[in-house]
C-alpha positions in Angstrom: 23.5 -36.2 10.3 19.8 -36.7 10.1 19.3 -32.9 10.0 21.8 -32.4 7.2 20.4 -35.2 5.2 17.0 -33.6 5.5 18.4 -30.3 4.3 20.0 -32.0 1.2 16.8 -33.8 0.4 14.8 -30.6 0.5 17.4 -28.8 -1.6 17.1 -31.4 -4.3 13.3 -31.3 -4.2 13.3 -27.5 -4.4 15.7 -27.5 -7.4 13.6 -30.1 -9.2 10.4 -28.1 -8.6 12.0 -24.8 -9.7 13.5 -26.5 -12.9 10.1 -28.0 -13.7 8.4 -24.6 -13.2 10.9 -22.8 -15.4 10.5 -25.4 -18.1 6.7 -25.0 -18.0 6.8 -21.2 -17.7 7.4 -18.8 -20.6 10.6 -16.8 -19.9 9.5 -13.3 -20.7 11.7 -10.6 -22.2 11.4 -6.9 -22.5 10.6 -4.0 -20.1 7.6 -3.4 -17.9 7.3 0.2 -16.7 5.1 0.5 -13.5 4.2 3.8 -11.9 2.8 4.2 -8.3 1.7 7.1 -6.2 3.2 7.9 -2.9 3.8 4.9 -0.7 3.5 2.5 -3.6 7.2 1.5 -3.4 6.5 0.6 0.3 3.6 -1.7 -0.5 4.7 -5.1 0.8 2.5 -7.1 -1.7 3.7 -5.2 -4.7 7.3 -5.4 -3.5 7.1 -9.1 -2.9 5.8 -9.8 -6.4 8.5 -7.7 -8.0 11.1 -9.6 -6.1 9.7 -12.9 -7.2 9.6 -11.8 -10.8 13.2 -10.6 -10.7 14.1 -14.2 -9.7 11.8 -16.2 -11.9 11.9 -13.9 -15.0 15.5 -12.7 -15.2 15.1 -11.3 -18.7 12.1 -9.2 -17.8 13.2 -5.7 -16.7 10.8 -4.1 -14.3 11.0 -0.4 -13.7 9.1 1.0 -10.8 8.8 4.8 -10.3 6.9 6.8 -7.6 5.1 10.0 -8.4 2.2 12.0 -7.0 -1.3 10.7 -7.9 -2.0 13.6 -10.4 1.3 12.9 -12.3 0.5 9.1 -12.3 -2.9 9.8 -14.0 -1.1 12.0 -16.5 1.5 9.4 -17.4 -1.2 6.8 -18.0 -3.4 9.2 -20.0 -0.6 10.2 -22.4 0.7 6.7 -22.8 4.0 7.2 -21.1 3.1 4.2 -18.8 0.5 1.5 -19.3 0.2 0.3 -15.8 -0.1 2.1 -12.5 -1.0 1.4 -8.8 -2.6 3.9 -6.5 -4.1 4.3 -3.1 -7.6 5.9 -3.3 -9.7 7.2 -0.3 -13.3 6.3 0.0 -15.9 7.6 2.4 -19.5 6.3 2.7 -19.0 4.3 -0.5 -17.9 7.4 -2.5 -14.3 8.1 -3.7 -12.6 11.3 -2.6 -11.2 12.8 -5.8 -12.2 12.1 -9.3 -10.6 9.5 -11.6 -9.9 10.9 -15.2 -12.7 9.7 -17.6 -10.2 7.8 -19.8 -8.8 5.7 -17.0 -10.3 2.7 -15.1 -9.5 1.6 -11.5 -9.5 -2.0 -10.4 -9.6 -2.4 -6.5 -7.2 -5.0 -5.3 -7.4 -4.8 -1.5 -8.9 -2.7 1.2 -7.7 -1.0 4.4 -9.2 1.1 7.2 -7.9 4.0 9.2 -6.8 3.4 12.7 -5.2 5.6 15.4 -2.1 4.8 17.4 -1.6 6.7 20.6 -0.2 6.6 24.1 -2.6 5.3 26.8 -2.8 8.8 28.3 -5.3 9.8 25.6 -8.9 9.3 26.7 -10.2 7.8 23.4 -7.8 4.8 23.8 -10.1 3.3 26.4 -12.9 2.8 23.8 -13.4 0.3 21.0 -13.4 3.0 18.4 -13.2 6.7 18.0 -14.0 9.4 15.4 -12.0 12.1 13.6 -13.8 14.8 15.4 -12.5 13.5 18.7 -8.9 13.2 17.7 -8.4 16.1 15.3 -7.6 18.4 18.2 -4.5 16.4 19.0 -1.2 16.9 17.2 -0.7 14.2 14.5 2.7 12.9 13.7 3.3 11.1 10.4 6.2 9.2 8.8 4.7 9.5 5.3 5.3 12.1 2.7 2.8 15.0 2.6 1.3 14.0 -0.8 0.0 10.8 0.8 -2.2 12.8 3.1 -3.5 15.3 0.6 -6.8 13.5 0.1 -7.0 12.5 3.7 -6.3 16.0 4.8 -9.1 17.4 2.7 -11.4 14.8 4.0 -10.6 15.5 7.6 -11.1 19.2 7.0 -14.4 18.5 5.4 -15.6 16.2 8.2 -14.3 18.2 11.2 -14.5 21.7 9.7 -11.0 22.2 11.1 -7.6 22.4 9.5 -5.6 19.1 9.6 -2.2 19.9 10.9 0.4 17.1 10.8 4.1 16.9 11.4 6.4 14.9 9.0 9.1 13.1 11.0 11.8 11.8 8.7 13.6 10.0 11.6 11.6 6.8 12.4 13.0 6.4 15.9 12.0 10.0 16.7 8.6 9.4 15.3 8.1 6.3 17.5 9.3 8.2 20.6 6.8 11.0 20.0 4.0 8.5 19.8 5.3 6.5 22.8 5.7 9.6 25.0 2.3 11.0 24.2 3.6 14.0 22.3 1.4 13.2 19.3 -0.8 10.6 17.8 -0.5 8.7 14.5 -3.1 7.9 11.9 -2.2 4.8 9.9 -3.8 2.2 7.6 -4.5 -1.4 8.5 -5.0 -3.5 5.4 -7.5 -6.4 5.4 -5.2 -8.6 3.3 -2.9 -9.3 6.2 -3.9 -12.1 8.6 -2.8 -10.2 11.6 -2.9 -6.4 12.1 0.4 -4.7 11.8 1.4 -2.9 15.0 3.9 -0.3 13.7 5.0 0.6 17.2 5.4 -2.1 19.8 3.1 -1.9 22.9 1.2 1.1 21.5 -2.6 0.6 21.4 -4.5 0.8 18.1 -8.1 2.2 17.9 -10.2 2.0 14.7 -11.9 5.1 13.3 -15.6 4.8 12.8 -16.0 7.4 10.2 -16.5 4.8 7.4 -13.3 5.7 5.6 -11.5 3.1 3.4 -8.1 3.3 1.8 -8.1 1.1 -1.3 -5.1 -0.1 -3.2 -5.7 -0.9 -6.9 -4.5 -0.9 -10.5 -5.2 1.9 -13.0 -4.9 1.7 -16.7 -6.4 3.3 -19.9 -10.0 2.3 -20.3 -10.0 1.3 -23.9 -6.4 0.0 -24.1 -5.7 -3.7 -23.4 -2.6 -4.5 -21.4 0.5 -5.8 -23.1 1.4 -9.5 -22.5 4.0 -8.6 -19.9 1.6 -6.3 -18.0 -1.2 -8.8 -18.2 1.1 -11.5 -16.9 2.2 -9.3 -14.0 -1.4 -8.5 -13.1 -2.4 -12.2 -13.2 0.5 -13.0 -10.8 -0.5 -10.1 -8.5 -4.2 -11.2 -8.3 -3.0 -14.8 -7.6 -0.7 -13.5 -4.8 -3.5 -11.5 -3.2 -5.9 -14.5 -3.5 
């Protein structure tokens, strides 16, 4: 009885808080078109915010589409979309790949490349490793090829070797390949999360020391201010990250 009473009390408190928030918050209307590059739809921070807005802003329609980075830049440049989110690769403080001159990029959070591999690989015993040491091993990925375009060019440039990777559409098979030592995986660990995400249970993670960052951020036209809905969305996103 005490437990159920506590539940009822908290439900009333939550309803009162939500009602107060809705009364003090402008209910927005219209459509907000957001475009992301590969993996943007899988971004947990962006997905979390969109889910919150669907609940708190029922009259604001949010359309999220996923396209390759080059198409994203084109959509923003020609005005088809006003707001986009991309992952960009940076090495030694310089971006890999140019940003069109009419667009501006705002970094939101940062990540580093790490390697997941079976303990049978010798580099697992060390605190860090380098691309030159691991590029000789087969790499298995669960991401679309476009995601690795910049990274593939970067690895080729650093190691002077071709970067060959296998796309595995079956996640269970992907995990088994890593667990059984058939291949290694290169993944991103984002600094925004309090605890590192271990994508495969009991598989060691070793950071790469090649000073490569993966940066998630917002892209828009340089001279064009955001609409009220887009500005509201970005304010909420920055608050969520903070």
